[in-house]
C-alpha positions in Angstrom: 50.9 -16.0 28.4 54.2 -14.6 29.6 55.9 -14.5 26.1 52.6 -12.5 25.0 53.1 -10.1 28.2 56.9 -9.9 27.2 56.0 -8.7 23.8 53.6 -6.2 24.6 56.0 -4.9 26.9 59.1 -4.7 24.7 56.7 -3.1 21.9 55.3 -0.6 24.2 58.9 0.5 25.3 60.3 0.6 21.6 57.2 3.0 20.7 58.1 5.1 23.8 61.6 5.1 22.8 60.9 6.4 19.2 58.4 9.0 20.6 61.0 10.2 23.0 64.0 10.2 20.2 61.4 11.9 17.7 60.4 14.7 20.4 63.8 15.3 21.3 64.8 15.7 17.7 61.7 17.8 17.1 62.8 20.0 19.9 65.8 20.6 18.4 64.3 21.9 15.3 63.9 18.9 12.7 60.8 18.5 10.7 60.8 15.2 9.8 57.4 13.5 10.0 56.9 11.2 13.1 56.5 8.0 10.8 59.9 8.8 9.5 61.1 8.3 13.2 59.1 5.0 13.5 61.0 3.6 10.4 64.7 4.8 11.0 65.2 5.0 15.1 64.5 1.1 15.1 67.2 0.9 12.8 69.4 3.1 14.9 68.7 1.1 18.0 69.7 -2.1 16.1 73.2 -0.5 15.2 73.6 -0.1 18.9 73.2 -3.7 19.5 76.6 -4.3 17.7 79.4 -5.1 20.5 81.5 -2.5 19.8 81.0 0.5 22.1 79.9 0.7 25.4 76.0 0.9 25.6 76.0 1.7 22.2 77.5 5.1 22.9 78.9 6.2 19.6 77.5 3.9 17.5 74.0 5.4 18.2 75.2 8.7 17.5 76.9 7.2 13.9 73.7 5.7 12.8 71.7 8.5 13.7 74.2 10.8 11.9 73.9 8.3 8.7 70.1 7.5 8.7 68.2 10.6 9.6 69.5 13.1 7.2 67.7 10.7 4.9 64.4 12.2 5.7 65.6 15.8 6.2 67.1 16.0 9.6 70.4 17.9 9.8 73.4 15.7 10.8 74.1 18.0 13.7 70.5 17.8 14.8 70.7 14.2 14.8 73.9 14.0 16.4 72.8 16.2 19.0 69.3 14.3 19.4 71.1 11.0 19.9 73.5 12.4 22.8 70.6 14.1 24.6 68.4 10.8 24.1 71.3 8.5 25.8 71.6 11.0 28.6 67.6 11.0 29.2 67.5 7.3 29.1 70.5 7.1 31.1 69.3 9.4 34.0 65.5 8.0 33.5 66.9 4.5 34.5 69.4 5.6 37.0 66.7 5.7 39.8 65.9 1.9 39.2 69.4 0.9 39.0 70.3 2.7 42.4 67.3 1.0 44.0 68.7 -2.7 42.6 72.2 -2.0 43.9 70.6 -1.1 47.3 68.2 -4.2 47.5 69.7 -6.9 45.3 73.4 -5.8 44.6 75.0 -6.9 41.4 76.1 -10.4 43.2 72.6 -11.2 44.0 73.1 -10.8 47.7 70.6 -8.5 49.7 71.5 -4.9 50.3 70.7 -2.4 52.8 67.1 -1.8 52.3 66.1 -5.1 53.8 
């Protein structure tokens, strides 16, 4: 039961990340088909998992510059879209991180909200 729920949440998050990446890219003038993003953006995310950078920064941009031109996205647009996606994800998760730091803290101790 928990595995099914975890899978649903994971797939939903991946779907929304691909949509966000594609909307940012299209907002910068890319004319690739949405299905192209569903094919290539997960590969970009896989590349981010290699432990050679902090948070996948740099690796994500490199993978985007290599992969997205295969479907007609200019390398400069792929690069900027990747940076803007990283910033958007960072800013979107920052409030949750701040709440976690105030309530549990990195060592698991209770914080100031209790």
